[in-house]
Wavefront OBJ file of the C-alpha trace (Angstrom):
o trace
v 129.566 -59.071 235.645
v 130.786 -57.013 232.730
v 129.905 -53.400 232.046
v 130.326 -52.031 228.538
v 130.495 -48.236 228.573
v 132.428 -45.166 227.546
v 133.380 -42.237 229.752
v 131.686 -39.448 227.771
v 128.293 -41.179 227.734
v 125.934 -39.532 230.227
v 123.961 -42.774 230.601
v 127.132 -44.727 231.310
v 127.939 -42.166 234.000
v 124.612 -42.891 235.732
v 125.589 -46.555 236.006
v 129.210 -45.831 236.961
v 128.071 -43.431 239.691
v 125.646 -46.021 241.037
v 128.430 -48.626 241.160
v 130.692 -46.161 242.948
v 127.999 -45.134 245.443
v 127.209 -48.761 246.262
v 130.958 -49.496 246.587
v 130.746 -52.569 244.361
v 133.470 -51.838 241.777
v 135.171 -55.142 242.573
v 132.153 -57.053 241.219
v 132.671 -55.838 237.630
v 134.914 -56.071 234.635
v 134.799 -52.618 233.037
v 134.990 -52.536 229.242
v 135.372 -49.082 227.703
v 134.382 -49.522 224.050
v 136.148 -46.306 222.991
v 139.483 -47.258 224.552
v 139.427 -50.820 223.251
v 137.739 -51.498 219.880
v 137.701 -55.223 220.673
v 135.173 -54.500 223.426
v 132.899 -52.792 220.889
v 133.135 -55.894 218.685
v 132.268 -58.122 221.667
v 129.265 -55.926 222.434
v 127.990 -56.175 218.857
v 128.376 -59.970 218.995
v 126.441 -60.112 222.271
v 123.657 -57.641 221.527
v 123.688 -56.716 217.841
v 124.749 -53.097 218.396
v 127.131 -50.857 220.359
v 124.595 -49.157 222.629
v 126.010 -48.403 226.064
v 125.742 -48.796 228.940
v 125.272 -52.529 228.754
v 125.551 -54.741 231.806
v 126.106 -58.441 231.253
v 124.664 -60.518 234.089
v 124.046 -64.242 234.442
v 120.593 -63.542 232.999
v 122.005 -61.832 229.892
v 122.499 -58.240 228.742
v 120.732 -55.229 230.243
v 120.813 -52.032 228.201
v 118.878 -49.162 229.777
v 120.732 -47.083 232.393
v 117.639 -46.765 234.588
v 117.029 -50.526 234.427
v 120.674 -51.264 235.224
v 120.543 -48.842 238.168
v 117.374 -50.524 239.516
v 119.000 -53.935 239.147
v 122.156 -52.852 240.978
v 120.276 -51.190 243.824
v 117.961 -54.180 244.239
v 120.853 -56.667 244.292
v 123.525 -54.767 246.221
v 121.860 -52.299 248.591
l 1 2 3 4 5 6 7 8 9 10 11 12 13 14 15 16 17 18 19 20 21 22 23 24 25 26 27 28 29 30 31 32 33 34 35 36 37 38 39 40 41 42 43 44 45 46 47 48 49 50 51 52 53 54 55 56 57 58 59 60 61 62 63 64 65 66 67 68 69 70 71 72 73 74 75 76 77
């Protein structure tokens, strides 16, 4: 799975903290759109905008932090 985010985003932090708490960091490719502009371009191509956090799963992109957190807890807890 890929997670598009940036460090200063409070909603990204919700998702990052959930990943850390569940100890599942190894399941993700982390793509900080502020550190690498190419990641922002990828995100726009995938979703039409640069809203983060965005989790890419086999089912497609998920964009709301609370929805991503629910997904992670339901799949990895």
